N, C-alpha and C positions, 0 to 999 in steps of 0.2 A: 755375448758372443759369439757365437760358436765358435769352440777351436778345431783345428787338422789334427787328423791321424794316422800315420802311414798308411793303414787301409781306406781311409774314410779324409781325401785332401779336399783341400775349399774351393773355389776357384780363386786364382790371385788375385787376393789383395793386397798384397802393397805396389799395388804399381806405379813405378817412375822412380823406388826409392833406393838410392847406394847404401849397399850394407859395406862398414869396415870392420874388418875381421883384426884380431891382435893373433888367433890362435898365431904357432911354434910354423916356422915354418912346413910346409909339406902334408901339413894340417888342415888346408881348407875342406877339404873336396864337401864332407857331408852339407856345409851351411852353407857353404856355394850351392851343390844340388838342392836345398830347400828353400835359397830364395829364386830362385832360379824357375820355380816352380809355383814361387808363391807373385812374380810378376820382376820381384826386382833384383837385382844386379849385385856383385860383390866385388870389392874391392883389399885386398891382402897386404893391411901393413903387415909383417911380422916381427916385429924387436926382439924375437927368439927362437934359438934354434932347438933341438934335443939329438943330445948323445948318446950313444952306449957309456954304460961305466958297467965295468966288468963286476961281477959282484961275486963269484965264488963261490967255497964252501959257507958265505952270509946267506947269497941263495940258499941252499938244502937245507938249511939250520932254519929257515923262515918256512919255507918251502913243511916242512917234518911237525910242526908248529903243535898245536890240539887246534888253537882260531887262527887262521892263515886270512891273510887283510892287503885287497889290492889300492893302492889312491886315486890309477887315473885305470883309464883305457891301456894311454903307452905305459906303465907299470906291467901291464896284463905282455903289451904286446916284447917289451925289451926283454922284459923274464924268461918268455917263450925263446925265446929266439936264442939264449942263450943255454938253454934246461926245458926240452917241448916237457907243457905243461898238458895237463893228463888228470879224467876226473880219478880218482880210488885212495884210498883206507876213509874212509867216512870221516874226510875232518870234513871243519866250520871251516869252509869260503863267503869272508863280508867282501863288498864291493863299496868305492862311496855314497855311488850311483848306478846310473840305469845307463852311462855309455860304456863304462866298467864293468856294470853285469852280460850286455848286450856285445863287450869283446870276451867277457870270460864261457860265455856258450856256443858263445862261434867255434869253442873251444872244447865244448862239449861240460865245463865244469857250470854245474848250480851253483849260485851268491846268492845269496840275502843283500838287500840295502836297500836305505831307508825313502819311503816311497813319495815323501813328502819335501822335507830339509833335506836335501840331497851335499850337502857339505859334510865335517867333519862333527861338529855339533851333532848333522840328525845321526850320524855315522853312530856314535858313540850311544845314542840313546836308545839302542838296540837292542831285546832283548839280552840277543845270542852274547854279547863285550858287559857285560854284566855277571857279579860274584863267577867272579874269572880267578880270584885269589889263589889258585889251588893250580891253574891253566898257563900252560904257557902260549903269548903269540908272535907272530909273528908277520911283521908289517912287509909289506914288499912297496921302495916308491918310490923319491929321488931327492936330492936336498935341495935343502931351503925353503921354499913357504917358512906360515904357522911354524910349526909344528908341533901342534897340538893335540894331533893321531899319538903320536909317538911321548910326547910328557903324560900326557894320562891315562894310556893303554902303560906305559913303566909301571907307575903308582900303581894301574889295578893289578895287571897280570904280577903270573911267583915270573918267569921269564918273559921279555921280550926279547927276539929276537928281529931288527935294522938288516934289510936291504936295501942299498942305492940300488938300482938295472940299468939309472939314468940319467944324463943330468943337462938342466936350463941351460944356456949360452947366449947370449948380447948381439944381437945382429948384429951386424950394420945397415939399416934403410937407406936407399937408392936414392937418387935428385930423379931421378925416370921415375918414381915410383909418388913422393910429394911434386913432383911433380903435374903429373895426371890426379893429385888429388886438387891440388891448385884449377885443375879444369873443369872440374866438377859442375853439373850446375842446378843438380835433381837435389831431394832433400834426400839429406847423409845422419845415419846410423849408424855410430859406435858399438857396437858389443864388444861389454868385458865380460868375460869371466875368471878374471885376473888377476891380480891386486901387485904382483911382478912385472906381468906382461903391461900391465898400463905402465909402470914406474922406468921399465923400462925404456914404453916409448917418449916419456918424458922425457926421457932426461936426450932426448935427436929430436924432440920436434921441433922445428927452428918456430918459427916469437907468425910468421906466418900463416902454417898447418894449424900451432896451437890456437888461433885466429876463428879459423875452419871448423876443426873442434869443438871452442868453445858457440859455436851455431851451430851445431848437431845436434840430436838427439844421443843422450846415453843410453842404451840399456842395457841394467846392469844385473849379475844368474846372480845377486841376492841381495837382501835388504844391508849386511853388514860392508859388500865391495860398493850401495846406492851411500853411507854411509864417507866412504876410503873418495871416492869421486867425486860428494860435495865439499869436502876439506882438500882437496886439488881442487878446488873454483868451479867444477861445474856445477852448471844451476840445472843444465832439464836433462832428468832423470825420472828412469820409471824403474822397478825392475819386477823380470821374469820371475818364475813356480823357481829354475830351474839353471843349469847351465845348457841341455840340453838344446841346439840347435831354430826343432819346433819348439820347446818351450822361450826362447829370446826373440822368437821369430813373430809368435803371439801379440806377448805383452809390447812387438812395436805395431804389428795392427790393432788389437786395442785401441791405443792410441790412436794412430793413425785412421780408425771410425770414430771415437769420439770432438778430434777433431775437424773432420768437416761440418759437424753438426753445429759448433759452438759461433 
């Protein structure tokens, strides 16, 4: 199936689908726009919200390291809010994925990122993070998550400076949102790019809503998340090439196209 690109959009190929987004509150716009261009609509199910964490001197130390790693677009935005980011000092800057690299590029900062596996393992495989025993690394991130980046970088580097510039906090999904979900009659696709967000959703999901989600198609951002979803009891799962909105929607469109001809 042909893939869409920002400069070469395809005709709407997801007519009638409703996309369920687990992205943090206020972070749904990119996925919403991409879904609308393809004929789908979006319902925001935000079980998490993002809050700033003042990092102070820890951020300065991280930004002055030999290698500077940003774990997410939010890490870029919250770091820039605390201390204006700008290109300089020829430091090597790295991003977990293309979305994070794009956020840095908007500030004039060129960042290397994995081209295929856009996760911690993909980032750690980059040549810029090999043979760094004599170098310092700054990791700009949030608390929580799997902790793989910090653990491996601490082993590889001479010194690791961690700056936690934001945090994810639990957010209650309103009864009005659950009611909207219950009244949807179109095909549903739940987009999952975070195991933490999925767990936060399931902690507060009413039994009636869980029954609806069990019938939905689940699009996982990685094979790891696909496994996480299956362990949580979901059976209709496909996985995308990355967590970027285009990649997630491409995976859904491929499923939609194949199911039409079965």
